[in-house]
Residue, then its C-alpha position, 0 to 999 in steps of 0.5 A: m813280803p813278796l814285793g820286799s823280797s823281789l826288790a831286795v833280790g833285784i838290788v843284790a843281783s844288780l851288784c855284779c858290775g857296779g858293786s865295786l863302788i859300794f864295796g870300795a866305799i866300805g873298804l872291801g874294794a880289793f876283795y870285790s875286785s879279786l872276785a872279778l864278778s863283772r865278767y859274769i854279768p849275763e849269769a848274774l842277771a839271769a840268776g837274779a831274774i830266776l830268783i825273783a820269779l822263784v821267790n814270788w812263785l813260792l810266796y804266792r803259792r803259799k798264800a793260795a794254799g793257805s786260803l784253800a786250807g782255810n776253806d776259802d775260795c782262792d782268788c787265783v786270778s788276783l793272786r797271779r796278777a799280784m805275783l806278776l806285778t811284784g815280779f815285774l817290780g823286782l825285775t824293774m828294780m834290778g834293771v834300774s839299779f844295774v843301769f845306774l851302777e853301770w853308768l855311775n861306774h863307767a861314765v862318772v867315776n871311771a869316765a877317763h878309762f871307759m868313755g874312750h871305748h866305742q862300746f861305752g861311749g857310743a852306747v844308748v846309755p853312755g857308760v852302759p854297753n848295749m849288750h848289757l842292756a840286751y842282757l837286761a831286757a832278756t831278764f824280763l822273759v821270766l815273766p811269761l814263765l811266772a805267768i804259767l807256773p801253777l798255783p794250788k787249786k781247790s780239789v773237786s771231789a768226784p761224784d758218787h758213781h754207785p749204780s743205786s745212786q743214779r736211780g735214787i734207790k736206797i740200799 
């Protein structure tokens, strides 16, 4: 479930720029264009990264709490490792689909309009401006934050500090 959620959020977050192709294919291109979401690429990518981290943290936090409630030892190291892996895969899905949709929109479908500009034609990935790739790379900075977010721990009961218990004297 966390992996599927991460991948779904990653795909949805990447629709900020290349979504016009998808919405245009289903007859909602004018509606999508009226929203002008392509102006908000950094915000959309940041929101996607935060949502991917939040979904993973909440789901793995629930798993850890569930294993503690069942009086099992919580293997928080493996849960944290799985949380980071699914977060990374969600961010990767967002990145791959974002780059693919940007490339498809700017370098293939609308190449005559965009590829003449140095921002699009001279980029590392033709059709995807280098600044957009920098925004995308910055989204992976959510992984260290995800690594330090706390998971529930088993509460350790405090030892009895009654004076008579220290000497073995029964009252």
